[in-house]
N, CA, C and O atoms as a Maestro MAE file, in Angstrom:
{
 s_m_m2io_version
 :::
 2.0.0
}

f_m_ct {
 s_m_title
 :::
 protein
 m_atom[276] {
  # First column is atom index #
  i_m_mmod_type
  r_m_x_coord
  r_m_y_coord
  r_m_z_coord
  i_m_residue_number
  s_m_chain_name
  s_m_pdb_residue_name
  s_m_pdb_atom_name
  i_m_atomic_number
  :::
  1 25 -26.441 70.615 -23.598 1 A "VAL " " N  " 7
  2 3 -26.889 71.832 -24.256 1 A "VAL " " CA " 6
  3 2 -25.712 72.800 -24.391 1 A "VAL " " C  " 6
  4 15 -25.477 73.365 -25.459 1 A "VAL " " O  " 8
  5 25 -24.984 72.978 -23.298 2 A "LYS " " N  " 7
  6 3 -23.855 73.911 -23.339 2 A "LYS " " CA " 6
  7 2 -22.785 73.453 -24.322 2 A "LYS " " C  " 6
  8 15 -22.136 74.279 -24.963 2 A "LYS " " O  " 8
  9 25 -22.599 72.147 -24.443 3 A "ALA " " N  " 7
  10 3 -21.589 71.622 -25.368 3 A "ALA " " CA " 6
  11 2 -21.930 71.953 -26.813 3 A "ALA " " C  " 6
  12 15 -21.033 72.119 -27.640 3 A "ALA " " O  " 8
  13 25 -23.204 72.051 -27.121 4 A "VAL " " N  " 7
  14 3 -23.633 72.390 -28.479 4 A "VAL " " CA " 6
  15 2 -23.710 73.907 -28.650 4 A "VAL " " C  " 6
  16 15 -23.230 74.448 -29.646 4 A "VAL " " O  " 8
  17 25 -24.310 74.585 -27.684 5 A "LYS " " N  " 7
  18 3 -24.511 76.030 -27.798 5 A "LYS " " CA " 6
  19 2 -23.198 76.801 -27.722 5 A "LYS " " C  " 6
  20 15 -23.088 77.884 -28.298 5 A "LYS " " O  " 8
  21 25 -22.199 76.262 -27.022 6 A "GLY " " N  " 7
  22 3 -20.920 76.957 -26.903 6 A "GLY " " CA " 6
  23 2 -20.322 77.301 -28.255 6 A "GLY " " C  " 6
  24 15 -20.147 78.479 -28.564 6 A "GLY " " O  " 8
  25 25 -20.005 76.302 -29.070 7 A "PRO " " N  " 7
  26 3 -19.410 76.593 -30.373 7 A "PRO " " CA " 6
  27 2 -20.423 77.007 -31.443 7 A "PRO " " C  " 6
  28 15 -20.046 77.560 -32.476 7 A "PRO " " O  " 8
  29 25 -21.704 76.739 -31.195 8 A "MET " " N  " 7
  30 3 -22.740 77.057 -32.192 8 A "MET " " CA " 6
  31 2 -23.930 77.744 -31.520 8 A "MET " " C  " 6
  32 15 -25.008 77.156 -31.433 8 A "MET " " O  " 8
  33 25 -23.752 78.970 -31.046 9 A "PRO " " N  " 7
  34 3 -24.819 79.641 -30.291 9 A "PRO " " CA " 6
  35 2 -26.090 79.906 -31.098 9 A "PRO " " C  " 6
  36 15 -27.143 80.172 -30.518 9 A "PRO " " O  " 8
  37 25 -26.005 79.838 -32.404 10 A "HIS " " N  " 7
  38 3 -27.164 80.090 -33.267 10 A "HIS " " CA " 6
  39 2 -28.083 78.871 -33.400 10 A "HIS " " C  " 6
  40 15 -29.183 78.986 -33.940 10 A "HIS " " O  " 8
  41 25 -27.647 77.714 -32.917 11 A "VAL " " N  " 7
  42 3 -28.413 76.476 -33.059 11 A "VAL " " CA " 6
  43 2 -29.566 76.455 -32.051 11 A "VAL " " C  " 6
  44 15 -29.374 76.742 -30.870 11 A "VAL " " O  " 8
  45 25 -30.757 76.113 -32.531 12 A "ASN " " N  " 7
  46 3 -31.924 75.954 -31.662 12 A "ASN " " CA " 6
  47 2 -31.988 74.516 -31.171 12 A "ASN " " C  " 6
  48 15 -31.836 73.575 -31.950 12 A "ASN " " O  " 8
  49 25 -32.214 74.358 -29.874 13 A "ILE " " N  " 7
  50 3 -32.265 73.024 -29.271 13 A "ILE " " CA " 6
  51 2 -33.602 72.829 -28.570 13 A "ILE " " C  " 6
  52 15 -34.099 73.720 -27.881 13 A "ILE " " O  " 8
  53 25 -34.176 71.634 -28.763 14 A "MET " " N  " 7
  54 3 -35.403 71.251 -28.081 14 A "MET " " CA " 6
  55 2 -35.212 69.846 -27.518 14 A "MET " " C  " 6
  56 15 -35.326 68.867 -28.254 14 A "MET " " O  " 8
  57 25 -34.920 69.734 -26.212 15 A "PRO " " N  " 7
  58 3 -34.746 68.411 -25.621 15 A "PRO " " CA " 6
  59 2 -36.070 67.654 -25.562 15 A "PRO " " C  " 6
  60 15 -37.132 68.253 -25.397 15 A "PRO " " O  " 8
  61 25 -35.994 66.350 -25.697 16 A "THR " " N  " 7
  62 3 -37.213 65.537 -25.663 16 A "THR " " CA " 6
  63 2 -37.134 64.400 -24.657 16 A "THR " " C  " 6
  64 15 -38.049 63.578 -24.585 16 A "THR " " O  " 8
  65 25 -36.083 64.337 -23.896 17 A "GLY " " N  " 7
  66 3 -35.957 63.277 -22.897 17 A "GLY " " CA " 6
  67 2 -35.592 63.858 -21.551 17 A "GLY " " C  " 6
  68 15 -34.758 64.759 -21.463 17 A "GLY " " O  " 8
  69 25 -36.208 63.350 -20.507 18 A "GLY " " N  " 7
  70 3 -35.876 63.787 -19.161 18 A "GLY " " CA " 6
  71 2 -36.484 65.111 -18.743 18 A "GLY " " C  " 6
  72 15 -36.114 65.663 -17.707 18 A "GLY " " O  " 8
  73 25 -37.399 65.621 -19.523 19 A "VAL " " N  " 7
  74 3 -38.034 66.901 -19.206 19 A "VAL " " CA " 6
  75 2 -39.270 66.646 -18.354 19 A "VAL " " C  " 6
  76 15 -40.077 65.768 -18.659 19 A "VAL " " O  " 8
  77 25 -39.410 67.426 -17.277 20 A "ASP " " N  " 7
  78 3 -40.624 67.348 -16.468 20 A "ASP " " CA " 6
  79 2 -40.958 68.739 -15.929 20 A "ASP " " C  " 6
  80 15 -40.232 69.702 -16.180 20 A "ASP " " O  " 8
  81 25 -42.053 68.835 -15.194 21 A "LEU " " N  " 7
  82 3 -42.488 70.135 -14.679 21 A "LEU " " CA " 6
  83 2 -41.460 70.756 -13.743 21 A "LEU " " C  " 6
  84 15 -41.386 71.979 -13.628 21 A "LEU " " O  " 8
  85 25 -40.672 69.927 -13.078 22 A "ASN " " N  " 7
  86 3 -39.710 70.432 -12.103 22 A "ASN " " CA " 6
  87 2 -38.403 70.908 -12.716 22 A "ASN " " C  " 6
  88 15 -37.643 71.615 -12.054 22 A "ASN " " O  " 8
  89 25 -38.121 70.543 -13.963 23 A "ASN " " N  " 7
  90 3 -36.844 70.962 -14.544 23 A "ASN " " CA " 6
  91 2 -36.973 71.715 -15.872 23 A "ASN " " C  " 6
  92 15 -35.963 72.051 -16.490 23 A "ASN " " O  " 8
  93 25 -38.189 71.977 -16.309 24 A "MET " " N  " 7
  94 3 -38.375 72.728 -17.558 24 A "MET " " CA " 6
  95 2 -37.626 74.050 -17.540 24 A "MET " " C  " 6
  96 15 -37.007 74.437 -18.532 24 A "MET " " O  " 8
  97 25 -37.684 74.741 -16.407 25 A "ASP " " N  " 7
  98 3 -37.040 76.045 -16.313 25 A "ASP " " CA " 6
  99 2 -35.534 75.958 -16.521 25 A "ASP " " C  " 6
  100 15 -34.934 76.864 -17.099 25 A "ASP " " O  " 8
  101 25 -34.925 74.883 -16.059 26 A "LYS " " N  " 7
  102 3 -33.481 74.708 -16.229 26 A "LYS " " CA " 6
  103 2 -33.118 74.506 -17.700 26 A "LYS " " C  " 6
  104 15 -32.116 75.043 -18.172 26 A "LYS " " O  " 8
  105 25 -33.929 73.736 -18.421 27 A "TRP " " N  " 7
  106 3 -33.676 73.530 -19.847 27 A "TRP " " CA " 6
  107 2 -33.738 74.860 -20.600 27 A "TRP " " C  " 6
  108 15 -32.869 75.166 -21.417 27 A "TRP " " O  " 8
  109 25 -34.770 75.639 -20.314 28 A "ILE " " N  " 7
  110 3 -34.944 76.926 -20.991 28 A "ILE " " CA " 6
  111 2 -33.827 77.890 -20.586 28 A "ILE " " C  " 6
  112 15 -33.281 78.599 -21.431 28 A "ILE " " O  " 8
  113 25 -33.488 77.916 -19.301 29 A "ALA " " N  " 7
  114 3 -32.416 78.798 -18.820 29 A "ALA " " CA " 6
  115 2 -31.075 78.466 -19.466 29 A "ALA " " C  " 6
  116 15 -30.224 79.343 -19.613 29 A "ALA " " O  " 8
  117 25 -30.885 77.216 -19.849 30 A "ASN " " N  " 7
  118 3 -29.627 76.794 -20.465 30 A "ASN " " CA " 6
  119 2 -29.621 76.939 -21.984 30 A "ASN " " C  " 6
  120 15 -28.702 76.462 -22.650 30 A "ASN " " O  " 8
  121 25 -30.640 77.593 -22.531 31 A "GLY " " N  " 7
  122 3 -30.609 77.927 -23.945 31 A "GLY " " CA " 6
  123 2 -31.542 77.170 -24.863 31 A "GLY " " C  " 6
  124 15 -31.541 77.415 -26.069 31 A "GLY " " O  " 8
  125 25 -32.333 76.264 -24.336 32 A "CYS " " N  " 7
  126 3 -33.291 75.544 -25.185 32 A "CYS " " CA " 6
  127 2 -34.453 76.474 -25.535 32 A "CYS " " C  " 6
  128 15 -34.879 77.284 -24.712 32 A "CYS " " O  " 8
  129 25 -34.952 76.350 -26.747 33 A "ILE " " N  " 7
  130 3 -36.057 77.215 -27.175 33 A "ILE " " CA " 6
  131 2 -37.422 76.602 -26.881 33 A "ILE " " C  " 6
  132 15 -38.433 77.305 -26.865 33 A "ILE " " O  " 8
  133 25 -37.450 75.304 -26.650 34 A "ALA " " N  " 7
  134 3 -38.687 74.576 -26.378 34 A "ALA " " CA " 6
  135 2 -38.309 73.252 -25.727 34 A "ALA " " C  " 6
  136 15 -37.130 72.904 -25.654 34 A "ALA " " O  " 8
  137 25 -39.301 72.522 -25.260 35 A "VAL " " N  " 7
  138 3 -39.072 71.190 -24.699 35 A "VAL " " CA " 6
  139 2 -40.123 70.237 -25.248 35 A "VAL " " C  " 6
  140 15 -41.246 70.640 -25.550 35 A "VAL " " O  " 8
  141 25 -39.751 68.980 -25.371 36 A "GLY " " N  " 7
  142 3 -40.686 67.948 -25.798 36 A "GLY " " CA " 6
  143 2 -41.051 67.082 -24.603 36 A "GLY " " C  " 6
  144 15 -40.187 66.702 -23.813 36 A "GLY " " O  " 8
  145 25 -42.303 66.780 -24.478 37 A "ILE " " N  " 7
  146 3 -42.780 65.978 -23.354 37 A "ILE " " CA " 6
  147 2 -43.306 64.659 -23.901 37 A "ILE " " C  " 6
  148 15 -44.102 64.655 -24.841 37 A "ILE " " O  " 8
  149 25 -42.880 63.560 -23.337 38 A "GLY " " N  " 7
  150 3 -43.323 62.250 -23.802 38 A "GLY " " CA " 6
  151 2 -43.909 61.431 -22.676 38 A "GLY " " C  " 6
  152 15 -45.074 61.589 -22.309 38 A "GLY " " O  " 8
  153 25 -43.087 60.557 -22.135 39 A "GLY " " N  " 7
  154 3 -43.540 59.622 -21.113 39 A "GLY " " CA " 6
  155 2 -44.128 60.276 -19.882 39 A "GLY " " C  " 6
  156 15 -45.073 59.751 -19.293 39 A "GLY " " O  " 8
  157 25 -43.582 61.415 -19.484 40 A "ASN " " N  " 7
  158 3 -44.118 62.102 -18.308 40 A "ASN " " CA " 6
  159 2 -45.540 62.592 -18.543 40 A "ASN " " C  " 6
  160 15 -46.334 62.689 -17.607 40 A "ASN " " O  " 8
  161 25 -45.853 62.897 -19.781 41 A "LEU " " N  " 7
  162 3 -47.192 63.377 -20.112 41 A "LEU " " CA " 6
  163 2 -48.170 62.230 -20.319 41 A "LEU " " C  " 6
  164 15 -49.321 62.312 -19.890 41 A "LEU " " O  " 8
  165 25 -47.728 61.172 -20.965 42 A "THR " " N  " 7
  166 3 -48.647 60.104 -21.355 42 A "THR " " CA " 6
  167 2 -48.728 58.939 -20.376 42 A "THR " " C  " 6
  168 15 -49.505 58.011 -20.597 42 A "THR " " O  " 8
  169 25 -47.953 58.964 -19.312 43 A "ALA " " N  " 7
  170 3 -47.948 57.858 -18.345 43 A "ALA " " CA " 6
  171 2 -49.339 57.485 -17.822 43 A "ALA " " C  " 6
  172 15 -49.615 56.295 -17.673 43 A "ALA " " O  " 8
  173 25 -50.231 58.447 -17.536 44 A "PRO " " N  " 7
  174 3 -51.553 58.077 -17.032 44 A "PRO " " CA " 6
  175 2 -52.385 57.230 -18.001 44 A "PRO " " C  " 6
  176 15 -53.348 56.590 -17.581 44 A "PRO " " O  " 8
  177 25 -52.034 57.215 -19.274 45 A "ALA " " N  " 7
  178 3 -52.797 56.452 -20.266 45 A "ALA " " CA " 6
  179 2 -52.767 54.958 -19.975 45 A "ALA " " C  " 6
  180 15 -53.728 54.249 -20.274 45 A "ALA " " O  " 8
  181 25 -51.674 54.475 -19.394 46 A "LYS " " N  " 7
  182 3 -51.587 53.038 -19.121 46 A "LYS " " CA " 6
  183 2 -52.649 52.583 -18.124 46 A "LYS " " C  " 6
  184 15 -52.995 51.403 -18.067 46 A "LYS " " O  " 8
  185 25 -53.169 53.544 -17.330 47 A "ASP " " N  " 7
  186 3 -54.238 53.244 -16.386 47 A "ASP " " CA " 6
  187 2 -55.589 53.747 -16.885 47 A "ASP " " C  " 6
  188 15 -56.570 53.761 -16.141 47 A "ASP " " O  " 8
  189 25 -55.631 54.160 -18.149 48 A "GLY " " N  " 7
  190 3 -56.879 54.654 -18.716 48 A "GLY " " CA " 6
  191 2 -57.264 56.038 -18.237 48 A "GLY " " C  " 6
  192 15 -58.408 56.455 -18.419 48 A "GLY " " O  " 8
  193 25 -56.333 56.760 -17.627 49 A "ARG " " N  " 7
  194 3 -56.614 58.090 -17.061 49 A "ARG " " CA " 6
  195 2 -56.285 59.193 -18.065 49 A "ARG " " C  " 6
  196 15 -55.388 60.008 -17.850 49 A "ARG " " O  " 8
  197 25 -57.022 59.195 -19.150 50 A "TYR " " N  " 7
  198 3 -56.794 60.184 -20.194 50 A "TYR " " CA " 6
  199 2 -57.130 61.592 -19.717 50 A "TYR " " C  " 6
  200 15 -56.595 62.572 -20.238 50 A "TYR " " O  " 8
  201 25 -58.011 61.693 -18.733 51 A "ASP " " N  " 7
  202 3 -58.334 62.993 -18.151 51 A "ASP " " CA " 6
  203 2 -57.094 63.626 -17.518 51 A "ASP " " C  " 6
  204 15 -56.927 64.845 -17.557 51 A "ASP " " O  " 8
  205 25 -56.232 62.800 -16.939 52 A "LEU " " N  " 7
  206 3 -55.011 63.322 -16.329 52 A "LEU " " CA " 6
  207 2 -54.024 63.827 -17.376 52 A "LEU " " C  " 6
  208 15 -53.248 64.745 -17.108 52 A "LEU " " O  " 8
  209 25 -54.050 63.239 -18.552 53 A "ILE " " N  " 7
  210 3 -53.179 63.720 -19.626 53 A "ILE " " CA " 6
  211 2 -53.571 65.145 -19.996 53 A "ILE " " C  " 6
  212 15 -52.708 65.997 -20.204 53 A "ILE " " O  " 8
  213 25 -54.865 65.399 -20.078 54 A "THR " " N  " 7
  214 3 -55.342 66.747 -20.379 54 A "THR " " CA " 6
  215 2 -54.916 67.724 -19.295 54 A "THR " " C  " 6
  216 15 -54.469 68.831 -19.594 54 A "THR " " O  " 8
  217 25 -55.052 67.320 -18.033 55 A "GLU " " N  " 7
  218 3 -54.643 68.175 -16.914 55 A "GLU " " CA " 6
  219 2 -53.138 68.441 -16.948 55 A "GLU " " C  " 6
  220 15 -52.696 69.576 -16.771 55 A "GLU " " O  " 8
  221 25 -52.367 67.392 -17.175 56 A "LEU " " N  " 7
  222 3 -50.910 67.549 -17.235 56 A "LEU " " CA " 6
  223 2 -50.492 68.447 -18.393 56 A "LEU " " C  " 6
  224 15 -49.607 69.289 -18.246 56 A "LEU " " O  " 8
  225 25 -51.128 68.266 -19.534 57 A "ALA " " N  " 7
  226 3 -50.804 69.099 -20.696 57 A "ALA " " CA " 6
  227 2 -51.040 70.571 -20.372 57 A "ALA " " C  " 6
  228 15 -50.228 71.426 -20.728 57 A "ALA " " O  " 8
  229 25 -52.139 70.866 -19.704 58 A "ALA " " N  " 7
  230 3 -52.435 72.250 -19.319 58 A "ALA " " CA " 6
  231 2 -51.374 72.781 -18.363 58 A "ALA " " C  " 6
  232 15 -50.980 73.944 -18.456 58 A "ALA " " O  " 8
  233 25 -50.911 71.943 -17.452 59 A "LYS " " N  " 7
  234 3 -49.863 72.360 -16.510 59 A "LYS " " CA " 6
  235 2 -48.550 72.637 -17.235 59 A "LYS " " C  " 6
  236 15 -47.856 73.605 -16.924 59 A "LYS " " O  " 8
  237 25 -48.212 71.789 -18.196 60 A "TYR " " N  " 7
  238 3 -46.981 72.002 -18.963 60 A "TYR " " CA " 6
  239 2 -47.053 73.300 -19.763 60 A "TYR " " C  " 6
  240 15 -46.081 74.053 -19.810 60 A "TYR " " O  " 8
  241 25 -48.188 73.564 -20.387 61 A "VAL " " N  " 7
  242 3 -48.348 74.796 -21.164 61 A "VAL " " CA " 6
  243 2 -48.247 76.012 -20.246 61 A "VAL " " C  " 6
  244 15 -47.557 76.978 -20.571 61 A "VAL " " O  " 8
  245 25 -48.930 75.971 -19.104 62 A "ALA " " N  " 7
  246 3 -48.896 77.093 -18.165 62 A "ALA " " CA " 6
  247 2 -47.481 77.330 -17.644 62 A "ALA " " C  " 6
  248 15 -47.040 78.474 -17.540 62 A "ALA " " O  " 8
  249 25 -46.779 76.263 -17.322 63 A "LYS " " N  " 7
  250 3 -45.403 76.379 -16.820 63 A "LYS " " CA " 6
  251 2 -44.495 76.975 -17.889 63 A "LYS " " C  " 6
  252 15 -43.681 77.849 -17.591 63 A "LYS " " O  " 8
  253 25 -44.625 76.515 -19.121 64 A "PHE " " N  " 7
  254 3 -43.799 77.043 -20.204 64 A "PHE " " CA " 6
  255 2 -44.074 78.533 -20.411 64 A "PHE " " C  " 6
  256 15 -43.143 79.319 -20.585 64 A "PHE " " O  " 8
  257 25 -45.341 78.918 -20.392 65 A "GLN " " N  " 7
  258 3 -45.693 80.329 -20.559 65 A "GLN " " CA " 6
  259 2 -45.149 81.167 -19.407 65 A "GLN " " C  " 6
  260 15 -44.704 82.297 -19.613 65 A "GLN " " O  " 8
  261 25 -45.184 80.617 -18.200 66 A "GLU " " N  " 7
  262 3 -44.628 81.306 -17.030 66 A "GLU " " CA " 6
  263 2 -43.117 81.513 -17.197 66 A "GLU " " C  " 6
  264 15 -42.599 82.595 -16.919 66 A "GLU " " O  " 8
  265 25 -42.432 80.487 -17.643 67 A "ILE " " N  " 7
  266 3 -40.978 80.551 -17.822 67 A "ILE " " CA " 6
  267 2 -40.607 81.558 -18.907 67 A "ILE " " C  " 6
  268 15 -39.710 82.381 -18.722 67 A "ILE " " O  " 8
  269 25 -41.299 81.485 -20.032 68 A "LYS " " N  " 7
  270 3 -40.975 82.344 -21.174 68 A "LYS " " CA " 6
  271 2 -41.465 83.787 -20.992 68 A "LYS " " C  " 6
  272 15 -41.011 84.697 -21.686 68 A "LYS " " O  " 8
  273 25 -42.393 83.983 -20.053 69 A "GLY " " N  " 7
  274 3 -42.897 85.333 -19.791 69 A "GLY " " CA " 6
  275 2 -43.861 85.758 -20.794 69 A "GLY " " C  " 6
  276 15 -44.380 86.872 -20.718 69 A "GLY " " O  " 8
  :::
 }
 m_bond[275] {
  # First column is bond index #
  i_m_from
  i_m_to
  i_m_order
  :::
  1 1 2 1
  2 2 3 1
  3 3 4 2
  4 3 5 1
  5 5 6 1
  6 6 7 1
  7 7 8 2
  8 7 9 1
  9 9 10 1
  10 10 11 1
  11 11 12 2
  12 11 13 1
  13 13 14 1
  14 14 15 1
  15 15 16 2
  16 15 17 1
  17 17 18 1
  18 18 19 1
  19 19 20 2
  20 19 21 1
  21 21 22 1
  22 22 23 1
  23 23 24 2
  24 23 25 1
  25 25 26 1
  26 26 27 1
  27 27 28 2
  28 27 29 1
  29 29 30 1
  30 30 31 1
  31 31 32 2
  32 31 33 1
  33 33 34 1
  34 34 35 1
  35 35 36 2
  36 35 37 1
  37 37 38 1
  38 38 39 1
  39 39 40 2
  40 39 41 1
  41 41 42 1
  42 42 43 1
  43 43 44 2
  44 43 45 1
  45 45 46 1
  46 46 47 1
  47 47 48 2
  48 47 49 1
  49 49 50 1
  50 50 51 1
  51 51 52 2
  52 51 53 1
  53 53 54 1
  54 54 55 1
  55 55 56 2
  56 55 57 1
  57 57 58 1
  58 58 59 1
  59 59 60 2
  60 59 61 1
  61 61 62 1
  62 62 63 1
  63 63 64 2
  64 63 65 1
  65 65 66 1
  66 66 67 1
  67 67 68 2
  68 67 69 1
  69 69 70 1
  70 70 71 1
  71 71 72 2
  72 71 73 1
  73 73 74 1
  74 74 75 1
  75 75 76 2
  76 75 77 1
  77 77 78 1
  78 78 79 1
  79 79 80 2
  80 79 81 1
  81 81 82 1
  82 82 83 1
  83 83 84 2
  84 83 85 1
  85 85 86 1
  86 86 87 1
  87 87 88 2
  88 87 89 1
  89 89 90 1
  90 90 91 1
  91 91 92 2
  92 91 93 1
  93 93 94 1
  94 94 95 1
  95 95 96 2
  96 95 97 1
  97 97 98 1
  98 98 99 1
  99 99 100 2
  100 99 101 1
  101 101 102 1
  102 102 103 1
  103 103 104 2
  104 103 105 1
  105 105 106 1
  106 106 107 1
  107 107 108 2
  108 107 109 1
  109 109 110 1
  110 110 111 1
  111 111 112 2
  112 111 113 1
  113 113 114 1
  114 114 115 1
  115 115 116 2
  116 115 117 1
  117 117 118 1
  118 118 119 1
  119 119 120 2
  120 119 121 1
  121 121 122 1
  122 122 123 1
  123 123 124 2
  124 123 125 1
  125 125 126 1
  126 126 127 1
  127 127 128 2
  128 127 129 1
  129 129 130 1
  130 130 131 1
  131 131 132 2
  132 131 133 1
  133 133 134 1
  134 134 135 1
  135 135 136 2
  136 135 137 1
  137 137 138 1
  138 138 139 1
  139 139 140 2
  140 139 141 1
  141 141 142 1
  142 142 143 1
  143 143 144 2
  144 143 145 1
  145 145 146 1
  146 146 147 1
  147 147 148 2
  148 147 149 1
  149 149 150 1
  150 150 151 1
  151 151 152 2
  152 151 153 1
  153 153 154 1
  154 154 155 1
  155 155 156 2
  156 155 157 1
  157 157 158 1
  158 158 159 1
  159 159 160 2
  160 159 161 1
  161 161 162 1
  162 162 163 1
  163 163 164 2
  164 163 165 1
  165 165 166 1
  166 166 167 1
  167 167 168 2
  168 167 169 1
  169 169 170 1
  170 170 171 1
  171 171 172 2
  172 171 173 1
  173 173 174 1
  174 174 175 1
  175 175 176 2
  176 175 177 1
  177 177 178 1
  178 178 179 1
  179 179 180 2
  180 179 181 1
  181 181 182 1
  182 182 183 1
  183 183 184 2
  184 183 185 1
  185 185 186 1
  186 186 187 1
  187 187 188 2
  188 187 189 1
  189 189 190 1
  190 190 191 1
  191 191 192 2
  192 191 193 1
  193 193 194 1
  194 194 195 1
  195 195 196 2
  196 195 197 1
  197 197 198 1
  198 198 199 1
  199 199 200 2
  200 199 201 1
  201 201 202 1
  202 202 203 1
  203 203 204 2
  204 203 205 1
  205 205 206 1
  206 206 207 1
  207 207 208 2
  208 207 209 1
  209 209 210 1
  210 210 211 1
  211 211 212 2
  212 211 213 1
  213 213 214 1
  214 214 215 1
  215 215 216 2
  216 215 217 1
  217 217 218 1
  218 218 219 1
  219 219 220 2
  220 219 221 1
  221 221 222 1
  222 222 223 1
  223 223 224 2
  224 223 225 1
  225 225 226 1
  226 226 227 1
  227 227 228 2
  228 227 229 1
  229 229 230 1
  230 230 231 1
  231 231 232 2
  232 231 233 1
  233 233 234 1
  234 234 235 1
  235 235 236 2
  236 235 237 1
  237 237 238 1
  238 238 239 1
  239 239 240 2
  240 239 241 1
  241 241 242 1
  242 242 243 1
  243 243 244 2
  244 243 245 1
  245 245 246 1
  246 246 247 1
  247 247 248 2
  248 247 249 1
  249 249 250 1
  250 250 251 1
  251 251 252 2
  252 251 253 1
  253 253 254 1
  254 254 255 1
  255 255 256 2
  256 255 257 1
  257 257 258 1
  258 258 259 1
  259 259 260 2
  260 259 261 1
  261 261 262 1
  262 262 263 1
  263 263 264 2
  264 263 265 1
  265 265 266 1
  266 266 267 1
  267 267 268 2
  268 267 269 1
  269 269 270 1
  270 270 271 1
  271 271 272 2
  272 271 273 1
  273 273 274 1
  274 274 275 1
  275 275 276 2
  :::
 }
}
């Protein structure tokens, strides 16, 4: 992120890999405007636990709102 934002601070970045509830704040603190969630969100589907996807999605939204204020 810093390698891109350094010479081009006007560029908006949204990472989509390696993002989880424990590091979302670091991505945002380093200049990302949003984050994309993939495997960490949908992993419960392989066990048919779609209810957990809904719960996780709510946690991600709440965490993002907390970070952004």
